[in-house]
ZATOR-27877 format. One record per residue (C-alpha): residue number from 1; residue in three letters; y negated, z, x negated. Coordinates in nm, 2 decimals. Layout:
N
MIDO resi resn      v      w      u
MIDO  NUM  ala      Y      Z      X
...
This chain:
108
MIDO resi resn      v      w      u
MIDO    1  met  -4.10  -0.37   1.06
MIDO    2  arg  -4.06  -0.11   0.80
MIDO    3  asn  -4.03  -0.24   0.44
MIDO    4  arg  -3.66  -0.14   0.36
MIDO    5  lys  -3.59  -0.30   0.03
MIDO    6  gly  -3.25  -0.33  -0.10
MIDO    7  ile  -2.99  -0.57  -0.20
MIDO    8  ile  -2.72  -0.79  -0.04
MIDO    9  ile  -2.39  -0.82  -0.21
MIDO   10  ile  -2.17  -1.12  -0.16
MIDO   11  ala  -1.80  -1.08  -0.24
MIDO   12  phe  -1.56  -1.37  -0.22
MIDO   13  asp  -1.19  -1.45  -0.28
MIDO   14  leu  -1.17  -1.84  -0.26
MIDO   15  pro  -0.86  -2.04  -0.33
MIDO   16  ala  -0.86  -2.24  -0.66
MIDO   17  ile  -0.52  -2.41  -0.61
MIDO   18  thr  -0.62  -2.79  -0.56
MIDO   19  ala  -0.89  -2.98  -0.73
MIDO   20  lys  -1.09  -2.97  -0.39
MIDO   21  asp  -1.05  -2.60  -0.39
MIDO   22  lys  -1.17  -2.55  -0.74
MIDO   23  ala  -1.48  -2.79  -0.65
MIDO   24  asn  -1.56  -2.58  -0.34
MIDO   25  tyr  -1.54  -2.26  -0.55
MIDO   26  gly  -1.78  -2.41  -0.81
MIDO   27  lys  -2.02  -2.54  -0.55
MIDO   28  phe  -2.03  -2.21  -0.37
MIDO   29  arg  -2.08  -2.01  -0.70
MIDO   30  ser  -2.35  -2.26  -0.81
MIDO   31  tyr  -2.52  -2.22  -0.48
MIDO   32  leu  -2.54  -1.84  -0.52
MIDO   33  ile  -2.69  -1.87  -0.88
MIDO   34  lys  -2.94  -2.13  -0.78
MIDO   35  asn  -3.06  -1.93  -0.50
MIDO   36  gly  -3.12  -1.59  -0.70
MIDO   37  tyr  -2.80  -1.41  -0.69
MIDO   38  met  -2.70  -1.22  -1.00
MIDO   39  ile  -2.34  -1.15  -1.11
MIDO   40  phe  -2.17  -0.81  -1.08
MIDO   41  gln  -1.83  -0.96  -1.16
MIDO   42  glu  -1.66  -1.28  -1.13
MIDO   43  ser  -1.66  -1.30  -0.75
MIDO   44  leu  -1.92  -1.03  -0.67
MIDO   45  tyr  -2.28  -1.13  -0.66
MIDO   46  tyr  -2.61  -0.96  -0.55
MIDO   47  lys  -2.96  -1.04  -0.46
MIDO   48  met  -3.25  -0.82  -0.40
MIDO   49  ile  -3.41  -0.85  -0.06
MIDO   50  lys  -3.74  -0.71   0.09
MIDO   51  asn  -3.61  -0.60   0.43
MIDO   52  ser  -3.34  -0.63   0.68
MIDO   53  leu  -3.47  -0.95   0.83
MIDO   54  asp  -3.44  -1.12   0.49
MIDO   55  ser  -3.09  -0.99   0.47
MIDO   56  gln  -3.00  -1.16   0.80
MIDO   57  lys  -3.17  -1.47   0.68
MIDO   58  glu  -2.97  -1.46   0.36
MIDO   59  ile  -2.64  -1.41   0.53
MIDO   60  arg  -2.71  -1.70   0.76
MIDO   61  lys  -2.77  -1.92   0.45
MIDO   62  val  -2.48  -1.82   0.27
MIDO   63  ser  -2.27  -1.87   0.58
MIDO   64  ser  -2.39  -2.22   0.59
MIDO   65  gln  -2.28  -2.29   0.23
MIDO   66  ala  -1.94  -2.12   0.28
MIDO   67  pro  -1.62  -2.33   0.21
MIDO   68  asp  -1.38  -2.36   0.49
MIDO   69  ser  -1.10  -2.17   0.33
MIDO   70  gly  -1.09  -1.81   0.17
MIDO   71  asn  -1.26  -1.50   0.24
MIDO   72  ile  -1.64  -1.41   0.20
MIDO   73  ile  -1.81  -1.08   0.29
MIDO   74  ala  -2.17  -0.98   0.29
MIDO   75  leu  -2.27  -0.63   0.23
MIDO   76  pro  -2.65  -0.53   0.27
MIDO   77  leu  -2.75  -0.22   0.12
MIDO   78  asn  -3.09  -0.05   0.13
MIDO   79  leu  -3.23   0.16  -0.15
MIDO   80  lys  -3.08   0.49  -0.02
MIDO   81  glu  -2.73   0.33   0.02
MIDO   82  ile  -2.75   0.18  -0.35
MIDO   83  tyr  -2.78   0.55  -0.46
MIDO   84  lys  -2.45   0.64  -0.30
MIDO   85  val  -2.24   0.39  -0.47
MIDO   86  ile  -1.99   0.56  -0.69
MIDO   87  ser  -1.80   0.42  -1.01
MIDO   88  ile  -1.44   0.53  -1.00
MIDO   89  arg  -1.30   0.38  -1.31
MIDO   90  gly  -1.42   0.17  -1.60
MIDO   91  thr  -1.76   0.14  -1.74
MIDO   92  ala  -2.00   0.26  -1.48
MIDO   93  phe  -2.26   0.00  -1.34
MIDO   94  asp  -2.59   0.16  -1.38
MIDO   95  met  -2.68   0.20  -1.01
MIDO   96  asp  -2.99   0.42  -1.09
MIDO   97  ala  -3.13   0.12  -1.30
MIDO   98  leu  -3.04  -0.12  -1.02
MIDO   99  ala  -3.21   0.12  -0.75
MIDO  100  glu  -3.52   0.13  -0.98
MIDO  101  asp  -3.53  -0.25  -1.00
MIDO  102  val  -3.52  -0.28  -0.63
MIDO  103  phe  -3.77   0.00  -0.57
MIDO  104  phe  -4.03  -0.18  -0.80
MIDO  105  phe  -3.92  -0.53  -0.67
MIDO  106  glu  -4.22  -0.72  -0.53
MIDO  107  pro  -4.12  -1.01  -0.32
MIDO  108  ser  -4.31  -1.32  -0.36
């Protein structure tokens, strides 16, 4: 398998109405942080991955921790795709710096 380093982005919109909803939200968010995900925005996290096989494994792991309600998506991007991300409005996220981090990322 070719080494296709990249990132996986997890985006979620979970209900936070009841106490149980809030607990599920916190548990899911804590899971992401404890497992190496970094925050883009409040409900948008990313993690560097070493190849597409790792991406599939990560998606399965996140799926196993997903609460029963709400919406969660996973978006795997390889290095070339990261460079195509465009900031439309607001402070631009430095995708070049992220791409550099991914390029030099050495998985353990």
